[in-house]
BAFI-3210 file (N, C-alpha, C; in Angstrom, 3 decimals, decimal comma, padded with zeros to 6 digits):
// residues 276
n [1|2|3|4|5|6|7|8|9|10|11|12|13|14|15|16|17|18|19|20|21|22|23|24|25|26|27|28|29|30|31|32|33|34|35|36|37|38|39|40|41|42|43|44|45|46|47|48|49|50|51|52|53|54|55|56|57|58|59|60|61|62|63|64|65|66|67|68|69|70|71|72|73|74|75|76|77|78|79|80|81|82|83|84|85|86|87|88|89|90|91|92|93|94|95|96|97|98|99|100|101|102|103|104|105|106|107|108|109|110|111|112|113|114|115|116|117|118|119|120|121|122|123|124|125|126|127|128|129|130|131|132|133|134|135|136|137|138|139|140|141|142|143|144|145|146|147|148|149|150|151|152|153|154|155|156|157|158|159|160|161|162|163|164|165|166|167|168|169|170|171|172|173|174|175|176|177|178|179|180|181|182|183|184|185|186|187|188|189|190|191|192|193|194|195|196|197|198|199|200|201|202|203|204|205|206|207|208|209|210|211|212|213|214|215|216|217|218|219|220|221|222|223|224|225|226|227|228|229|230|231|232|233|234|235|236|237|238|239|240|241|242|243|244|245|246|247|248|249|250|251|252|253|254|255|256|257|258|259|260|261|262|263|264|265|266|267|268|269|270|271|272|273|274|275|276]
n.u [000,973|000,332|002,012|000,922|002,624|002,879|003,222|005,538|007,514|009,124|011,180|012,751|016,304|017,508|019,459|019,960|018,455|018,585|019,629|019,352|019,497|018,031|015,723|016,198|015,164|015,589|017,583|018,788|021,452|021,033|022,095|022,591|020,748|022,166|020,112|018,574|018,431|017,269|015,217|016,625|017,774|018,551|017,762|018,956|021,430|022,259|022,432|021,072|018,077|014,959|012,520|009,387|007,805|008,907|008,502|007,049|004,230|003,602|005,891|008,235|010,504|014,077|016,783|018,513|016,853|014,804|011,195|010,270|009,797|010,257|010,987|010,789|012,274|010,263|008,303|006,599|006,582|007,019|007,043|009,619|011,846|014,775|018,344|021,275|023,601|024,093|024,990|026,544|026,936|029,021|027,679|027,785|028,828|028,044|028,491|028,325|028,355|026,800|024,836|023,057|021,123|019,632|017,534|017,599|018,432|021,569|023,540|026,894|028,877|031,668|033,747|033,817|034,055|034,149|036,082|035,651|032,856|030,727|030,180|028,952|029,465|027,872|027,129|025,679|025,606|024,555|023,748|023,548|022,009|022,646|019,835|017,718|016,573|016,505|018,260|019,476|019,626|021,637|021,855|024,444|025,334|027,361|029,651|029,324|029,371|031,649|033,107|032,417|033,212|035,943|035,785|035,080|036,764|038,988|037,892|037,917|040,431|041,741|039,894|039,849|042,670|043,258|041,574|042,251|045,213|044,146|042,674|045,155|046,803|044,991|044,882|047,083|046,817|044,240|044,143|043,088|044,693|046,278|044,456|043,714|041,925|041,460|040,848|037,945|035,168|034,605|032,108|031,652|031,718|030,508|030,503|030,395|028,739|029,021|027,551|029,633|031,081|028,656|029,901|030,662|030,596|030,942|031,156|031,790|029,219|027,673|027,409|026,798|025,622|026,983|026,937|028,592|029,568|031,417|033,996|033,432|035,768|038,091|041,274|043,097|043,052|041,574|040,801|038,810|037,114|036,693|035,197|033,160|032,095|031,209|029,247|027,840|027,775|025,371|023,928|026,484|026,031|023,985|024,423|026,672|025,205|023,515|025,291|026,425|023,947|023,975|025,092|024,720|022,841|025,385|026,514|025,355|025,106|027,526|027,228|026,716|024,886|022,766|020,251|017,753|017,391|014,337|013,397|015,249|015,301|016,199|016,873|015,241|016,799|015,735|014,146|010,681|009,999|008,417|007,972|007,342]
n.v [-001,275|002,110|004,773|008,253|011,054|013,378|011,196|010,445|012,409|012,132|010,758|012,290|013,518|016,198|017,619|016,961|018,840|021,231|024,884|028,527|030,305|033,317|035,739|038,605|042,291|042,965|045,220|047,350|047,708|050,178|051,233|054,064|056,243|058,322|059,182|059,869|062,329|064,516|063,450|063,571|062,562|058,635|058,058|059,130|059,314|056,766|054,392|053,162|051,221|050,252|048,439|049,196|047,284|046,310|048,177|050,042|052,405|054,311|055,540|057,832|058,495|057,744|059,990|061,464|059,581|058,711|058,915|057,165|055,326|052,442|051,076|047,565|045,049|043,579|044,879|045,734|048,022|049,586|050,744|052,039|052,940|055,209|056,406|058,343|058,586|056,059|055,290|052,639|049,910|047,536|044,181|041,305|039,157|037,482|035,359|034,816|033,137|033,515|032,489|033,020|030,576|030,035|031,308|030,238|030,722|029,770|029,103|029,261|028,581|030,707|028,960|028,178|029,090|029,237|029,355|031,499|031,228|033,278|034,002|035,654|037,936|038,150|039,404|039,976|042,097|042,090|044,303|046,969|049,579|053,148|055,241|053,404|050,529|047,971|045,494|045,391|043,378|044,111|044,214|043,299|043,248|041,608|044,188|046,071|044,664|043,400|045,851|046,844|045,329|045,131|047,978|047,267|046,081|047,750|050,181|048,772|047,937|050,435|051,667|050,389|050,077|052,411|052,981|051,186|052,453|054,928|053,461|052,348|054,251|055,786|053,985|053,674|054,929|054,612|051,586|049,837|048,977|047,201|045,351|044,356|045,113|046,411|046,467|046,873|045,601|045,724|046,799|048,817|050,879|053,181|052,944|055,251|055,112|056,411|056,858|056,077|057,771|057,752|054,841|052,650|049,440|045,948|043,560|044,419|045,472|044,141|046,197|047,687|050,883|051,819|052,878|052,331|051,213|054,183|054,633|057,084|057,982|059,959|060,893|061,069|059,557|060,207|060,536|062,253|061,641|058,707|059,006|060,395|058,510|056,467|053,721|053,819|052,936|051,265|050,561|048,973|047,025|045,867|044,816|043,314|040,939|040,463|040,154|037,371|035,690|035,598|033,833|031,121|032,478|033,529|031,483|030,445|030,290|029,369|026,582|024,049|024,635|026,665|028,212|030,674|034,325|035,266|037,816|038,956|041,049|041,479|044,257|046,604|049,615|051,443|054,691|056,212|059,463|060,217|061,703|060,427]
n.w [-000,065|-000,987|000,971|001,722|000,542|002,395|005,406|004,959|005,431|008,177|007,632|005,838|005,207|006,542|006,075|002,990|001,925|-000,833|-000,231|-000,748|001,030|002,276|000,229|-001,765|-002,594|-005,745|-007,359|-010,576|-012,504|-015,153|-018,531|-019,779|-022,445|-025,273|-027,014|-025,106|-024,350|-023,623|-022,413|-019,240|-016,318|-015,316|-017,828|-019,917|-018,683|-017,305|-014,562|-011,408|-010,880|-009,112|-008,896|-008,162|-006,859|-004,973|-002,946|-000,509|-001,414|-000,166|001,142|000,878|-001,712|-001,216|-000,549|-003,089|-005,163|-007,378|-008,558|-011,625|-015,392|-016,313|-019,419|-020,625|-022,773|-023,826|-024,166|-022,516|-019,357|-016,460|-013,197|-011,124|-008,729|-009,522|-009,255|-009,909|-008,668|-006,533|-003,376|-001,871|000,575|000,154|000,804|000,377|-002,665|-005,723|-008,356|-011,641|-014,997|-018,351|-021,168|-024,392|-026,605|-029,324|-027,883|-025,641|-022,140|-020,680|-017,935|-015,793|-013,635|-011,929|-012,576|-014,718|-016,962|-020,857|-023,308|-026,211|-026,415|-025,973|-023,636|-021,143|-018,079|-014,895|-012,291|-008,960|-006,601|-002,783|-000,781|001,491|000,876|000,845|002,789|002,512|004,422|004,217|003,129|-000,161|-003,826|-006,042|-009,428|-012,229|-015,487|-018,086|-019,862|-017,774|-015,092|-015,391|-014,917|-012,420|-010,780|-011,212|-009,813|-007,024|-006,312|-005,951|-004,396|-002,329|-000,976|-001,093|000,581|003,088|003,698|004,416|006,486|008,343|008,488|010,061|012,513|013,296|014,036|015,595|017,766|019,433|021,665|023,156|023,211|020,718|019,198|020,328|020,830|018,757|017,017|014,462|011,886|009,084|007,998|004,240|003,930|005,782|004,999|002,621|-000,776|-003,757|-006,978|-010,125|-013,466|-016,325|-019,050|-022,133|-024,048|-027,153|-027,205|-028,467|-031,129|-034,164|-036,299|-034,167|-032,194|-029,416|-027,234|-024,219|-020,319|-018,204|-014,906|-012,518|-010,356|-007,418|-005,663|-003,800|-004,363|-002,478|000,487|003,480|007,465|007,620|005,335|005,254|007,902|006,826|004,921|006,015|007,494|010,080|013,592|014,174|012,101|011,042|012,629|011,888|009,237|009,300|010,641|008,277|006,558|007,747|007,646|004,494|003,594|002,534|-000,051|-001,030|-002,095|-003,951|-006,793|-007,096|-007,788|-010,402|-013,151|-011,715|-011,254|-012,642|-011,896|-010,640|-010,598|-012,010|-014,623|-017,779|-019,005|-021,589|-022,395|-022,761|-021,288|-020,344|-020,732|-018,499|-015,351|-012,398]
ca.u [000,065|001,137|001,821|000,795|004,136|003,399|003,589|007,701|008,464|009,644|012,801|013,799|016,949|016,761|020,872|019,958|018,116|019,502|019,346|020,006|019,517|017,130|014,991|015,824|014,590|017,013|017,607|019,489|022,220|020,987|022,513|021,888|021,076|022,453|019,722|017,881|018,742|015,654|014,555|017,356|017,646|018,911|017,389|019,926|022,940|022,337|022,346|020,533|016,757|014,858|010,871|008,152|006,962|009,515|008,466|005,599|004,599|003,177|006,797|008,895|012,076|015,327|017,749|019,477|015,843|013,392|010,428|010,233|009,335|011,326|010,351|011,644|012,126|009,362|007,033|005,315|006,528|007,329|007,478|010,920|012,748|015,780|019,871|022,011|025,049|024,098|025,917|026,103|027,591|028,755|027,972|028,656|028,925|028,288|029,341|027,955|028,534|025,707|024,761|021,982|021,325|018,494|016,447|017,966|019,785|022,493|024,434|027,322|029,898|032,852|034,924|032,910|034,019|034,730|036,907|035,105|031,962|029,887|029,830|029,201|029,545|026,762|027,603|024,799|026,017|023,757|023,911|022,981|021,993|022,095|018,421|016,685|016,333|016,197|019,435|019,333|020,644|022,181|022,404|025,710|025,993|028,235|030,854|029,159|029,814|033,631|033,817|031,932|034,338|037,147|035,833|035,037|038,639|039,690|037,635|037,778|041,816|041,981|039,791|040,360|043,744|042,872|040,665|043,598|046,071|043,431|042,710|046,236|047,197|044,177|045,220|048,228|046,137|043,137|044,493|042,579|045,977|046,646|042,907|043,494|040,108|042,108|040,380|036,549|034,937|034,398|030,874|031,494|032,019|029,909|031,282|029,230|029,104|028,311|027,759|030,548|030,156|028,627|030,947|030,349|031,208|030,295|031,854|031,259|027,621|026,359|027,398|025,710|026,287|026,932|027,777|029,219|029,750|032,789|033,540|033,515|036,574|038,922|042,641|043,446|041,233|041,607|039,851|037,322|036,344|036,310|033,957|031,431|031,102|030,889|027,828|027,822|028,344|023,882|023,777|027,647|025,739|022,811|024,821|027,062|024,388|022,953|026,749|026,203|022,616|023,361|026,337|023,895|022,793|026,352|027,100|023,975|025,728|029,127|027,199|027,259|023,372|022,388|018,956|017,895|016,582|013,213|013,191|016,289|015,184|016,884|015,948|015,461|017,930|014,943|013,215|009,799|010,305|007,119|007,983|005,874]
ca.v [000,319|003,584|005,856|009,673|011,547|013,962|010,595|010,041|013,575|011,534|009,771|013,071|014,007|017,945|017,964|016,933|020,085|022,236|025,909|029,315|031,347|034,816|036,279|040,065|043,043|042,855|046,258|046,796|048,793|050,277|051,718|055,151|056,226|059,184|059,640|060,343|063,242|065,479|062,680|063,403|061,385|057,600|057,434|059,090|058,697|055,340|054,075|051,963|051,171|048,944|048,027|049,881|046,343|045,718|049,302|051,058|053,419|055,600|055,574|058,860|058,018|058,021|061,174|060,873|058,685|059,977|057,922|056,790|054,564|052,344|050,003|046,462|044,833|042,743|046,069|046,463|048,530|048,888|051,678|051,555|054,000|055,391|056,830|058,037|058,347|055,463|055,023|051,044|049,170|046,252|043,120|039,917|039,453|036,408|035,516|033,454|033,122|033,025|032,238|032,541|030,119|029,848|031,827|029,396|031,233|028,493|029,483|028,414|029,027|031,127|028,226|026,996|029,521|028,520|030,238|032,017|030,553|034,125|033,793|036,943|038,278|038,126|040,014|040,394|042,460|042,377|045,989|048,066|051,178|054,706|055,482|051,731|050,203|046,527|045,160|045,361|043,326|045,278|043,127|043,879|041,781|042,035|045,134|046,519|043,196|043,289|046,829|046,600|043,933|046,083|049,033|047,161|045,803|048,741|050,617|047,823|047,590|051,440|052,546|049,428|050,328|053,756|052,835|050,486|053,038|055,634|053,299|052,291|055,449|056,057|052,608|054,313|055,538|053,789|050,014|049,304|048,360|045,801|044,310|043,821|045,963|047,511|046,421|046,794|045,230|046,698|046,995|049,597|052,260|052,916|053,317|055,801|054,979|056,959|056,642|056,847|058,579|056,683|054,222|051,883|047,958|044,929|043,215|045,391|045,036|044,255|047,282|048,878|051,803|051,631|053,930|051,305|052,521|054,393|054,899|058,314|058,223|060,829|060,594|060,873|058,860|060,361|060,297|062,807|061,264|057,616|059,469|060,538|057,022|055,269|053,457|054,244|051,599|050,418|049,902|048,001|045,716|044,890|044,507|042,039|040,125|040,300|039,298|035,999|035,189|035,940|032,733|030,232|033,247|034,102|030,234|029,403|030,090|028,155|025,106|024,013|024,970|027,312|028,763|031,835|034,605|035,235|038,999|039,333|041,068|042,139|045,961|048,039|050,529|053,381|055,078|057,119|060,639|060,875|061,566|060,445]
ca.w [-000,201|-001,417|002,130|001,108|000,956|004,153|006,119|004,861|006,046|009,671|007,072|005,142|005,856|005,940|005,081|001,803|000,963|-000,988|000,420|-001,426|001,408|001,918|-000,976|-001,492|-003,354|-006,682|-008,897|-011,959|-013,174|-016,468|-019,510|-020,339|-023,786|-025,607|-027,621|-024,530|-023,723|-023,598|-020,813|-018,922|-015,463|-015,882|-019,019|-020,665|-018,196|-016,751|-012,776|-010,812|-010,994|-008,591|-008,982|-006,840|-005,999|-003,606|-001,780|000,253|-002,271|000,537|001,291|-000,502|-001,991|-000,287|-001,197|-004,551|-005,395|-008,182|-008,965|-012,883|-015,365|-017,195|-020,723|-020,962|-024,198|-023,994|-024,551|-020,765|-018,456|-014,584|-012,132|-010,829|-008,397|-010,086|-008,640|-010,862|-008,190|-005,520|-002,457|-001,466|001,290|-000,416|002,128|-000,568|-004,344|-006,470|-009,720|-012,479|-016,471|-019,056|-022,606|-024,728|-028,047|-029,549|-026,975|-024,283|-021,649|-019,663|-016,693|-015,545|-012,450|-012,564|-012,534|-015,651|-018,451|-022,018|-024,263|-027,592|-026,339|-026,149|-022,501|-020,421|-017,139|-014,515|-010,467|-008,503|-004,981|-001,477|000,037|002,383|000,298|001,567|002,471|002,609|006,182|004,122|001,602|-001,656|-004,500|-007,660|-010,389|-013,513|-016,505|-019,491|-019,472|-016,542|-014,397|-015,169|-013,943|-010,792|-009,913|-010,953|-008,968|-005,743|-005,610|-005,589|-003,448|-000,912|-000,631|-000,773|002,104|004,131|004,040|004,896|007,954|009,097|008,866|011,229|013,698|014,471|014,950|017,152|018,704|020,064|023,275|023,498|023,157|020,164|018,250|020,947|020,922|017,218|016,364|013,673|010,280|009,227|006,617|003,137|004,225|006,835|004,276|001,351|-001,730|-004,449|-007,904|-011,168|-014,640|-017,044|-020,505|-023,346|-024,843|-027,617|-027,100|-029,121|-032,328|-035,546|-036,825|-033,369|-031,198|-028,389|-026,268|-022,531|-019,306|-017,560|-013,255|-012,509|-008,411|-007,219|-004,665|-003,565|-004,400|-000,951|001,700|005,122|008,531|007,526|004,281|006,046|008,394|006,000|004,405|007,424|008,018|011,697|014,280|014,172|010,539|010,823|013,398|011,019|008,021|009,983|010,746|007,001|006,058|007,565|006,913|003,488|003,467|001,448|-001,065|-001,721|-002,611|-004,767|-007,957|-007,077|-008,106|-011,991|-013,194|-010,866|-011,692|-013,230|-010,343|-010,788|-010,793|-012,521|-015,819|-018,753|-019,369|-022,294|-022,145|-022,968|-020,461|-021,087|-019,759|-017,924|-013,989|-011,506]
c.u [000,999|001,137|001,547|002,371|004,377|003,686|005,228|007,988|009,462|011,329|013,374|015,380|017,348|018,466|020,850|019,133|018,626|019,121|019,670|020,016|018,764|016,853|015,429|015,410|015,870|016,338|018,873|020,141|021,929|021,543|021,976|021,908|021,402|021,319|018,573|017,743|017,977|015,252|015,111|017,837|018,582|018,569|018,372|021,652|023,274|022,353|021,781|018,859|015,999|013,005|010,424|007,816|007,193|009,074|006,857|005,457|004,213|004,850|007,499|010,066|012,902|016,039|018,330|018,347|014,840|012,855|010,176|009,341|009,792|010,357|010,866|011,790|011,103|008,240|006,551|007,200|006,639|007,602|008,686|011,159|014,304|016,802|020,758|023,519|024,663|025,276|025,913|027,463|027,906|029,331|028,839|027,705|028,458|028,544|028,802|028,395|027,166|025,476|023,676|021,793|019,968|017,392|016,655|018,911|020,453|023,304|025,133|028,018|031,058|034,023|034,370|033,097|034,567|034,936|035,855|033,956|030,808|029,104|029,715|028,592|028,516|027,468|026,179|025,636|024,896|024,389|023,393|023,334|021,388|020,600|017,288|017,167|017,045|017,150|018,418|019,723|020,974|022,459|023,401|025,595|026,448|029,535|030,403|029,658|031,179|033,862|033,647|032,967|035,679|037,349|035,807|036,153|039,352|039,167|037,732|039,332|042,206|041,267|039,847|041,863|043,949|042,308|041,762|044,480|045,243|043,322|043,875|046,730|046,163|044,206|046,195|047,805|044,969|042,967|043,785|043,400|046,109|045,601|043,097|042,277|041,031|041,853|038,431|036,511|034,409|032,933|030,571|031,546|030,905|030,565|030,416|029,631|028,721|028,301|028,522|029,683|029,917|029,698|029,946|031,149|030,199|031,226|031,415|030,066|026,821|026,924|026,501|026,469|025,860|027,217|027,627|029,513|031,256|032,365|034,030|034,838|038,236|040,529|043,575|042,489|041,653|041,034|038,507|036,801|036,017|034,858|033,243|031,084|030,717|029,747|026,888|027,630|026,398|023,675|025,012|026,897|024,820|023,679|025,918|026,219|024,029|024,536|026,357|025,289|022,651|024,862|025,834|023,695|023,829|026,772|026,322|024,738|027,075|028,808|026,775|025,060|022,118|020,798|018,994|017,384|015,415|012,806|014,176|016,201|016,067|016,005|016,342|016,410|016,963|013,901|012,043|010,458|009,151|007,848|006,900|005,998]
c.v [001,394|004,343|007,329|010,307|012,321|012,826|010,179|011,310|012,890|011,162|011,174|013,532|015,720|018,175|017,783|018,066|021,127|023,785|026,965|030,529|032,875|034,728|037,837|040,611|043,171|044,455|046,246|047,908|048,550|051,295|052,644|055,013|057,381|059,931|060,223|061,388|064,445|064,939|063,208|062,088|060,351|057,013|058,027|059,227|057,517|055,439|053,218|052,106|049,923|049,662|048,891|048,990|046,217|047,272|049,232|052,200|054,340|056,128|056,686|058,103|058,577|059,368|060,107|060,032|059,109|058,600|058,102|055,720|053,643|051,065|049,192|045,865|044,002|043,407|046,766|047,068|048,640|050,083|051,529|053,461|054,172|056,220|057,099|058,052|057,536|055,014|053,320|050,336|047,640|044,721|041,673|039,855|038,027|036,184|034,339|033,928|033,196|033,130|032,434|032,119|029,797|030,296|031,128|030,010|030,054|029,065|028,691|029,553|029,790|030,276|027,382|027,742|028,791|029,679|030,416|031,373|031,912|034,364|035,514|037,076|038,620|038,749|040,322|040,937|042,842|043,433|046,937|049,856|052,197|054,944|054,657|051,081|048,308|045,956|044,821|044,641|044,236|044,173|043,439|042,818|043,060|042,907|045,434|045,598|043,371|044,930|047,344|045,974|044,741|046,751|048,579|046,380|046,950|049,936|050,267|048,121|049,319|052,248|051,710|049,344|052,009|053,924|052,246|051,532|054,350|055,097|052,535|053,187|056,089|054,846|052,786|054,487|055,153|052,506|049,502|048,591|046,914|044,913|043,577|044,056|047,010|047,789|046,451|046,307|045,919|047,774|048,089|050,800|052,237|053,799|053,858|055,836|055,964|056,364|056,746|057,588|057,450|056,332|053,208|050,409|046,977|044,570|044,140|044,514|044,669|045,071|047,673|049,762|051,441|052,634|053,028|052,168|052,703|054,814|056,304|058,400|059,000|060,346|060,431|060,433|059,120|059,794|061,038|062,336|059,910|058,320|059,517|059,383|056,318|055,212|053,775|052,833|050,880|050,180|049,024|046,875|044,879|044,533|043,315|040,997|039,345|039,036|037,255|034,956|034,800|034,228|031,700|031,205|033,460|033,092|029,388|028,998|030,121|026,819|025,280|024,305|025,096|028,420|030,266|032,581|034,863|036,251|039,655|039,845|041,325|043,241|046,171|049,127|052,380|053,303|056,122|058,543|061,230|060,776|061,810|061,490]
c.w [-000,038|-000,069|001,502|001,553|001,762|004,999|005,766|005,170|007,314|008,457|006,230|005,924|005,315|005,304|003,447|000,784|000,662|-000,404|-000,591|-000,263|001,347|000,460|-000,688|-002,619|-004,598|-007,618|-009,698|-012,366|-014,678|-016,916|-019,903|-021,812|-024,364|-026,299|-026,573|-023,807|-022,678|-022,107|-019,662|-017,691|-015,909|-016,786|-019,996|-019,886|-017,767|-015,000|-012,696|-010,614|-010,352|-008,299|-008,086|-006,750|-005,344|-002,325|-001,487|-000,647|-001,611|001,278|000,352|-000,452|-001,583|-001,133|-001,996|-005,340|-006,136|-008,748|-010,748|-013,386|-016,435|-018,302|-021,118|-022,420|-024,605|-024,696|-023,240|-019,912|-016,744|-014,065|-011,633|-009,740|-009,208|-009,410|-009,842|-010,031|-006,717|-004,551|-001,961|-000,755|000,717|000,664|001,117|-001,725|-004,267|-008,340|-010,511|-013,825|-017,165|-020,583|-023,479|-026,125|-028,285|-028,568|-025,867|-023,758|-020,737|-018,714|-015,970|-014,456|-012,885|-012,842|-013,835|-017,157|-019,573|-022,569|-025,348|-027,599|-025,999|-024,787|-022,161|-018,912|-016,183|-012,330|-009,888|-006,728|-004,042|-000,910|000,522|001,426|001,148|001,236|002,560|003,747|005,301|002,850|000,521|-002,698|-005,776|-008,302|-011,440|-014,363|-017,238|-018,908|-018,400|-015,141|-014,056|-014,675|-012,634|-010,032|-009,410|-009,766|-007,441|-005,118|-005,134|-004,782|-001,739|-000,463|-000,537|000,749|003,099|004,412|004,621|006,376|008,619|009,585|010,463|012,227|014,019|015,010|015,791|017,991|019,490|021,602|023,612|023,308|021,862|019,278|018,851|021,118|019,543|016,561|015,776|012,227|010,598|007,781|005,302|003,345|005,332|006,320|002,940|000,399|-002,962|-005,688|-009,021|-012,388|-015,451|-018,013|-021,402|-024,010|-025,322|-027,760|-027,996|-030,175|-033,389|-036,151|-035,653|-031,986|-030,277|-027,804|-024,708|-021,392|-018,382|-015,624|-013,044|-010,957|-008,323|-005,564|-004,701|-003,747|-003,071|000,110|003,063|006,041|008,420|006,328|004,632|007,233|007,716|005,270|005,075|007,935|009,509|012,018|013,926|012,828|010,414|011,607|012,613|010,150|007,946|009,709|009,011|005,952|006,424|007,398|005,449|002,543|001,781|000,209|-002,019|-002,355|-004,032|-005,916|-008,160|-007,836|-010,179|-012,052|-012,498|-011,866|-011,939|-011,969|-011,161|-011,520|-011,235|-014,366|-016,498|-019,350|-020,370|-021,801|-022,304|-021,816|-020,500|-020,051|-019,163|-016,522|-013,155|-010,326]
res [m|t|s|h|f|v|d|d|l|d|i|v|d|q|t|t|i|e|a|t|g|p|s|y|p|v|a|q|w|l|h|g|d|p|k|l|a|a|a|g|g|v|a|h|t|g|g|i|i|l|p|d|k|y|l|d|e|s|v|a|p|a|p|g|w|t|r|t|t|v|a|f|s|s|g|k|s|e|a|v|l|a|a|q|k|p|r|l|a|v|i|r|t|r|f|r|w|f|v|t|y|n|g|v|t|t|y|y|p|r|s|g|y|q|a|d|s|g|m|r|g|h|v|q|a|l|c|g|v|h|g|f|e|q|p|i|v|v|t|f|k|g|k|a|s|q|e|f|e|r|l|l|r|d|f|a|q|k|v|q|e|a|a|y|r|v|t|r|e|k|g|n|g|n|g|l|a|a|n|g|h|t|k|f|p|r|f|a|f|y|m|r|l|s|p|g|p|h|v|k|v|g|q|k|g|q|e|s|i|i|t|p|p|v|l|d|l|p|a|v|i|g|e|d|y|l|s|k|v|y|v|g|r|d|r|l|q|e|l|q|q|h|f|h|a|a|a|e|w|a|a|a|w|d|r|p|g|a|e|e|t|l|d|d|h|e|l|d|p|a|i|t|p|e|q|f]
***
């Protein structure tokens, strides 16, 4: 006699269940269109967009964010919040390759790269975003993903070295150095991204215009600058908790055959000029 599947729950080894970690709102880097100079905003310059569906409509946009509408390549449109110069405290990242052939997209972990296959990079960064309470995933694809990873390495190295130097100096008088508390994670500080100039990329006959992110970082990083971009004590404690909670999320794309993220749309670079 066949038992109902519910009756067999008692024999399930829970360690065999593949976990992907918490789910988060998904924003995306949007490339600007030089033909939309009259529209202004991210329509022209590029920046980050976050669909309104993740937000309470009664809440005013965070400083530096505006409401607008984006057009998808499918012809559909969606209300979003947009920022040209977002401030991100990057908690964790994950990376994969993807390639589309005959309308079917296949995903590969970083180690699965195949030369001359047309693979493109895809980075997702779990961030504490200035002005938002909940952590948000920001996704970058293609050339933007390559640039973002490079910028993040540059930011982390320079800011963490500067913070280490300052805490060592301060520690001489209060015991911080002796206790070993001289290092901060990269997400203790906000990195400000800006859209770069419009550039043409791609093979001849298949070119496209993009506005990859650039890093807004001073040549000299001192105590004043670090204090300005520091996330704050309470925020740092929150982000540390999110770092640990997101371990499975970060590792999910390391497995071959990682599933597509349901909310990760490929966006048409056109944005309607109408502002809400």
